[in-house]
C-alpha positions, 0 to 999 in steps of 0.5 A: 499499500505505501507503494501505491499511495506514493504512486498515486501522490506523484501522478496527483502532483504530476498533473497538478503542477502540468495543470498549473503551468499550463494556466498560469503561462509559466515561461521556459527555465532561462526566462523565470523572473524572480516571482517564477523562480520562487514559485517553482521552488515553493512548488517543488516543496509542496509536492516533495514533502507531501509524497512520503508523508503518508500523514498529507492525504490526496486532498490536502495536496491538491488544496495545497496547489490550488491555493498556490495557483490562486495566489499566483493568478491574484497577484498576476491579474493584480500586477496587470491592473496595477502596472506600479506593483510591477517593479517592486514585485518582478524587477525593471530592466536596467541599462548597464553599458551606454554607448561603450561607458558602464553605468557604475549605479546600475551595476550597483542597483544590479549587485554586478562585477565586472567579470560577471559583466564580461561572462555575460557579454561574451554569452552574447558573442561580445568581447569587448565593452567598447564594441556595446552601444547598449546593454540591459540587464534583464529580470531574468538575469540575462543580457540584451546587447546592441552593438555598435555600429563600427562593429557591424561591418562587412567580413574579411571573408566577404572582401576575399582578405586572408584570416586576420589573427582576432586578439583576446581581451582580458580585464586587468582592473576591476574597481580599482583592484588590479588582476596581478596574476592575470597581469603575469599570465599575459606577460605584462607588469603593474609599472607597464599598467601604471604607464599605460593609466598615465598616458590616458590622465589616470594617476591611480589605480583607485580611481579606475572602475574598468579597464580592458586590454587587447593585444589589437586595441591597447588599454581602454579605461573607464573612471569611476563617477 
């Protein structure tokens, strides 16, 4: 009977979660908003904690799923009726790069550091901030990127030119902190870095928000503020 009862609960939970997903119109996992993420965790707890508990009846499991679905639907209807609820409950997209310049305030609001931003850019096949016109940090944690017009150009293959090596871009300074290990790895040192900073009118690394370097483009620096 134990196995039969567990199977009945699993089937009930499966059908209930499937029905809720269809009714609530949930998105793909990669598109989850904070509210969707909380919902998925709560639903897994509701089903997982009741499957092996004999004291919890099937009808009680169905009641819990129904209450949660009602609350979710009510909240979504409320956000549609009162749009001002959307920002505190789901957040808003935030522009973190404008015309190749990082918005420091937006980075702080979204608790992003430069290496996280670099990872999100690389996921969009962008390896330098200089190639970005605008980058928007979405409510689901992804990054939408609009490239600069100068990067939207005819390829060397289109012109029949030989292939040209593409240099890698490295983050050398992140919020005033020098990446010493990375400098050593690419065959550079701090005296070289300080010299390059002074050429651009920067005397202290503490004043640098972000600095990236590549063999093809040299050192790109953005100061704080």
